C-alpha positions as CSV (number, residue, x, y, z in Angstrom):
1,X,0.0,0.0,-0.1
2,X,2.9,2.4,0.8
3,X,4.4,1.7,-2.8
4,X,1.2,3.2,-4.2
5,X,0.6,5.9,-2.1
6,X,4.3,7.1,-2.9
7,X,3.7,6.5,-6.4
8,X,0.4,8.2,-6.6
9,X,2.0,11.3,-4.7
10,X,5.1,11.9,-6.6
11,X,2.8,11.3,-9.9
12,X,0.6,14.1,-8.8
13,X,3.4,16.4,-7.2
14,X,4.5,16.6,-10.5
15,X,1.5,17.5,-12.2
16,X,1.6,20.7,-14.1
17,X,-2.2,21.4,-13.2
18,X,-1.5,20.8,-9.2
19,X,1.5,23.3,-9.4
20,X,-0.7,25.8,-11.1
21,X,-3.1,25.4,-8.6
22,X,-0.7,25.7,-5.7
23,X,0.8,29.0,-7.5
24,X,-2.6,30.2,-7.7
25,X,-3.6,29.9,-4.3
26,X,0.2,31.2,-3.1
27,X,-0.4,34.2,-5.3
28,X,-4.0,35.0,-4.3
29,X,-3.3,34.4,-0.6
30,X,-0.3,36.4,-0.6
31,X,-2.1,39.2,-2.4
32,X,-5.1,39.4,-0.1
33,X,-3.3,38.8,2.9
34,X,-0.4,41.6,2.3
35,X,-2.5,44.2,0.7
36,X,-5.5,44.5,3.2
37,X,-4.9,46.8,5.8
38,X,-8.3,45.2,8.1
39,X,-7.1,41.0,8.7
40,X,-11.0,40.2,9.0
41,X,-11.6,41.8,5.5
42,X,-8.2,39.6,3.8
43,X,-9.6,36.6,5.6
44,X,-13.0,36.8,4.6
45,X,-12.1,37.7,1.2
46,X,-9.6,34.7,1.0
47,X,-12.4,32.6,2.8
48,X,-14.7,32.8,-0.4
49,X,-11.9,31.7,-2.9
50,X,-11.3,28.9,-0.5
51,X,-14.8,27.6,-0.4
52,X,-15.1,27.6,-4.1
53,X,-12.0,27.0,-5.7
54,X,-10.1,24.4,-3.3
55,X,-13.7,21.9,-3.9
56,X,-13.6,22.7,-7.4
57,X,-10.4,21.8,-8.0
58,X,-10.0,18.7,-6.0
59,X,-13.1,17.4,-7.3
60,X,-12.7,18.1,-11.0
61,X,-8.5,17.0,-10.7
62,X,-9.3,14.0,-8.7
63,X,-12.2,12.7,-11.3
64,X,-10.0,13.5,-14.1
65,X,-7.0,11.9,-12.5
66,X,-8.9,8.7,-11.6
67,X,-9.9,8.1,-15.2
68,X,-6.7,8.9,-16.7
69,X,-5.2,6.1,-14.4
70,X,-7.7,3.2,-15.5
71,X,-5.0,1.1,-17.2
72,X,-3.0,1.5,-13.8
73,X,-5.8,0.5,-11.7
74,X,-6.4,-2.6,-14.1
75,X,-2.7,-3.6,-13.7
76,X,-2.8,-3.3,-10.1
77,X,-5.9,-5.5,-9.9
78,X,-4.5,-8.1,-12.0
79,X,-1.7,-8.3,-8.9
80,X,-2.3,-10.5,-6.0
81,X,-3.6,-7.1,-4.2
82,X,-7.1,-6.6,-2.5
83,X,-9.2,-4.3,-4.8
84,X,-10.0,-2.4,-1.3
85,X,-6.1,-1.7,-0.6
86,X,-5.9,-0.5,-4.1
87,X,-8.8,1.7,-3.9
88,X,-7.5,3.1,-0.4
89,X,-4.1,3.6,-1.9
90,X,-5.2,5.7,-4.6
91,X,-7.3,8.0,-2.4
92,X,-4.5,8.6,0.2
93,X,-2.3,9.4,-2.6
94,X,-4.6,11.9,-3.9
95,X,-6.2,13.2,-1.1
96,X,-2.5,13.7,0.2
97,X,-1.3,16.0,-2.9
98,X,-4.4,18.0,-2.8
99,X,-4.0,18.9,0.7
100,X,-0.6,19.5,0.6
101,X,-1.2,21.4,-2.5
102,X,-3.8,23.6,0.0
103,X,-1.3,24.1,2.6
104,X,1.7,25.3,0.5
105,X,-0.7,27.6,-1.6
106,X,-2.8,29.1,1.3
107,X,-1.7,27.4,4.6
108,X,1.7,28.8,4.4
109,X,0.8,32.4,3.7
110,X,-1.9,32.5,6.5
111,X,0.4,31.5,9.1
112,X,2.8,34.1,8.0
113,X,0.0,36.9,8.4
114,X,-2.6,35.4,10.5
115,X,-1.3,33.0,12.9
116,X,-4.5,32.8,14.9
117,X,-7.4,30.8,16.0
118,X,-9.5,32.3,12.7
119,X,-6.1,31.1,10.9
120,X,-5.9,27.7,11.9
121,X,-9.6,27.0,11.6
122,X,-9.4,28.4,8.3
123,X,-6.7,26.0,7.3
124,X,-8.3,23.0,9.0
125,X,-11.3,23.7,6.9
126,X,-9.2,24.1,3.8
127,X,-7.6,20.4,4.0
128,X,-10.5,18.8,5.2
129,X,-12.6,20.2,2.1
130,X,-9.9,19.2,-0.2
131,X,-10.3,15.5,1.4
132,X,-14.3,15.2,1.2
133,X,-14.4,16.5,-2.5
134,X,-11.4,14.1,-3.4
135,X,-13.5,11.3,-1.6
136,X,-17.0,12.6,-3.5
137,X,-15.2,12.3,-6.9
138,X,-13.7,8.4,-6.1
139,X,-17.6,7.8,-5.7
140,X,-18.5,9.7,-8.6
141,X,-15.8,8.0,-10.8
142,X,-16.7,4.7,-9.8
143,X,-20.1,5.0,-10.6
144,X,-19.9,5.2,-13.9
145,X,-17.1,4.0,-16.8
146,X,-18.0,7.3,-19.2
147,X,-15.0,9.5,-18.6
148,X,-17.2,12.5,-19.7
149,X,-20.5,11.6,-17.8
150,X,-18.3,11.4,-14.8
151,X,-16.8,14.7,-14.8
152,X,-20.5,15.7,-15.6
153,X,-21.6,14.5,-12.1
154,X,-18.6,16.1,-10.4
155,X,-19.0,19.1,-11.8
156,X,-23.2,19.1,-10.8
157,X,-22.4,17.9,-7.3
158,X,-19.9,20.9,-6.8
159,X,-22.4,23.1,-8.1
160,X,-24.8,21.6,-5.7
161,X,-22.9,21.7,-2.8
162,X,-21.4,25.2,-3.5
163,X,-24.6,27.0,-5.2
164,X,-27.5,25.2,-5.7
165,X,-27.8,24.1,-1.8
166,X,-27.7,28.1,-0.5
167,X,-30.8,28.7,-3.1
168,X,-32.8,25.8,-1.9
169,X,-32.4,26.4,1.8
170,X,-33.0,30.2,0.9
171,X,-36.1,29.2,-1.0
172,X,-37.6,27.0,2.2
173,X,-36.9,29.7,4.4
174,X,-39.1,32.1,2.4
175,X,-41.9,29.7,2.0
176,X,-41.9,28.7,5.8
177,X,-41.0,32.3,6.8
178,X,-44.0,31.9,9.8
179,X,-42.4,29.3,11.3
180,X,-39.3,28.6,13.6
181,X,-37.0,27.3,11.4
182,X,-33.7,28.7,12.9
183,X,-32.9,25.5,15.2
184,X,-33.6,23.3,12.2
185,X,-31.3,25.2,10.0
186,X,-28.4,24.0,12.7
187,X,-29.1,20.4,11.1
188,X,-29.4,21.0,7.6
189,X,-26.0,22.8,7.5
190,X,-24.6,19.6,8.2
191,X,-25.7,18.3,4.9
192,X,-23.6,20.7,2.8
193,X,-19.7,20.2,4.0
194,X,-19.2,23.6,2.7
195,X,-21.9,25.4,4.4
196,X,-20.5,23.8,7.8
197,X,-17.2,24.8,6.9
198,X,-18.1,28.5,6.5
199,X,-20.2,28.6,9.7
200,X,-17.0,27.3,11.8
201,X,-14.7,30.0,10.0
202,X,-17.3,33.3,10.2
203,X,-18.1,32.1,13.9
204,X,-14.5,32.4,14.8
205,X,-14.3,35.4,13.0
206,X,-17.2,36.6,15.5
207,X,-19.2,38.4,13.0
208,X,-22.3,35.9,13.8
209,X,-24.1,39.1,14.4
210,X,-24.2,39.8,11.1
211,X,-26.4,36.7,10.2
212,X,-29.1,38.0,12.8
213,X,-31.0,35.5,15.1
214,X,-29.8,32.4,13.1
215,X,-26.4,33.6,13.6
216,X,-27.2,33.5,17.9
217,X,-28.5,30.1,17.3
218,X,-25.6,29.2,15.3
219,X,-23.0,30.6,18.2
220,X,-25.1,28.7,20.6
221,X,-24.3,25.3,19.2
222,X,-21.4,25.8,16.8
223,X,-19.6,28.5,19.2
224,X,-19.0,25.6,22.2
225,X,-16.5,23.4,22.2
226,X,-18.5,20.4,21.8
227,X,-20.1,22.1,18.8
228,X,-16.8,22.2,17.2
229,X,-16.1,18.7,17.9
230,X,-19.8,17.7,16.5
231,X,-19.2,19.5,13.5
232,X,-15.6,17.7,13.1
233,X,-17.2,14.5,13.3
234,X,-19.6,15.6,10.7
235,X,-17.1,16.6,8.6
236,X,-15.4,13.2,8.9
237,X,-18.3,11.5,8.0
238,X,-18.7,13.6,5.2
239,X,-15.4,11.6,4.1
240,X,-16.0,8.1,5.5
241,X,-19.3,7.7,3.8
242,X,-18.5,8.7,0.2
243,X,-14.8,6.7,0.7
244,X,-17.0,3.7,1.9
245,X,-19.4,3.6,-0.9
246,X,-17.3,4.1,-3.4
247,X,-14.6,1.0,-1.9
248,X,-17.8,-1.2,-1.8
249,X,-19.1,-0.3,-5.4
250,X,-14.8,-1.1,-6.4
251,X,-14.9,-4.2,-4.7
252,X,-17.8,-5.5,-7.1
253,X,-17.1,-3.5,-10.1
254,X,-16.4,-5.1,-13.3
255,X,-13.3,-3.7,-15.0
């Protein structure tokens, strides 16, 4: 397993797209944090980039990489190796490479300019979002053998989590505006890892007052130590569940 992980890591870290992604994050992070006088504004600007760019690159790159590695995967399957070991090795290599790219591109500038609890929270959320969307990408690839269809599914999933989910939630809030839905929204936020990450970072910035009564409800739950632990447990579940489903599918898949 270690040899496969090392090979995948080395292969990805030499990839021009990953190098460009790291350089892009590095340039944006230094620009935003160095030029902005107000540290909170700088982190908010960087937050929007992290919550959109990191999931998009992670899910699309991982999807394309798995499809392009089809012959390599078939070669590994023909060896006396368990399919579960092969799939988990590929996941470990992809997740490790995308996490490292994020840490070098955004984590190091944040540590240099904003080594605060908010900065550490932002790094943690960026790292776990990278891993989550790699896991989701692997589930999308194992569901269909068609490369174009798989990439399309990955992009649609990213659109749903980053844009459509918020629209659906706002629609429901307007439709049921007469009912007290604030506490229900705490549970609904767990259905989207991007929203959950956004809430955790915003509460660390102490700007929950801008979110009104809903922000107060979020702060009462997510602002506590237990709330943070539960939130990270939910984010870990967002890694574990898609990965478990993809492993289960891969073990039965006819290559």
